[in-house]
N, C-alpha and C positions, 0 to 999 in steps of 0.2 A: 257484594257490602255487606259486610257483617256489622257494622256499628253507626253507618250513614243512614239514615230514616227520608228520604227524599218527601213531599208533596210541592206537586204542580197545580199552577191557575195560569189563567189565561185574563188577560187585558182586550178592552173591545179596540185598540191598535195594532191588535197583532202578537204582541210581545208577550210570551209565558216566561212565567217565574219558576223555576224549580228550585227548593229551599232543602237544604239540607240540615240537620239538626241529631248533637250527640248528644250524649252528656255519661260523662261515667267517669271512677276516679282515678285518680294522677298513674295511678301504673299502666293503665289502659290507654291514656293519650297518645305518646308515640304510634299507639295503633290506628289511634283514627285520623291523628295527622296524616299516616300516608295512605292513608284511602283520601284524606282530602286532595295529596298531590299526586294521587292516580287519575282523579276528576280533572285538573288541573293539566296534567299532563296532556291527558287528552286532547281537553278543549286546544290546548296551544298546539298540538300537533296536526288535528285536523279539522283546526280554523284559524292559523297564524296570524292572520293578514288582518280580520274583519275583528277584535278586539273595542267594546268601544261602545259606545252611547247608544241604546236604537235610534234614537234619535238623529242619529246620526250617521244612520243606515248600518250602521255596525250588526255582524250576527249573535255577537255574546258580551255579556262583560259581567264582571264576578267580586262581591264581599267576602273577605274574609273576618269574623269577629269571635275571637275567645275571648270568653273569661273562669277565671281563676275566681273560685265559692268554698269558703268554711262548710263541710257538712258538718252531720250530729255528730258524729263519734271526732270530731274535729280536724280530720284529714281533709286535704284539697280536691277541691270534686270541680273538673272541666266540663266546660259546655264551652262546641263549637256549633258554628253558624255559616254556613255556605251559600251563599245565593247566587243562583245563576239565572241573568237572563236571555230569552235566548230567540233569536227568530225562529220560523215555524221548521225552517230546512238542518237548522243549530238542535230543536228539538227534536226531531224525526232520528238525527242520526247518533242522540244523546240515547233513545228510546232503542236503538238498533247497537249498541255498546253496549247500556247497562239495563236495560229492561224499562219496561213501563212502569213507574210510583206506581199510578192506583191499583196493579196488580196485587 
């Protein structure tokens, strides 16, 4: 990953949140979205039938937010937030595929 920076946090119910952030000028937005797609493609491929709420026993869920704001120079600035929630086995597979966010 060149643009997405992941943070990892756990809750008391054994659900881990992986939150990725990227904020770039418009010219780099396509590359950021390609990284988002890479992560989502991996998740759908590795856990195709367990996408959904952790409360329902699913392994992973996601939320994608994209905002466009005017920068100081008047040019568009794109902020992307990809939030993944995952079970222990999902996070273990994520770390094996993409590396540990703590490193």
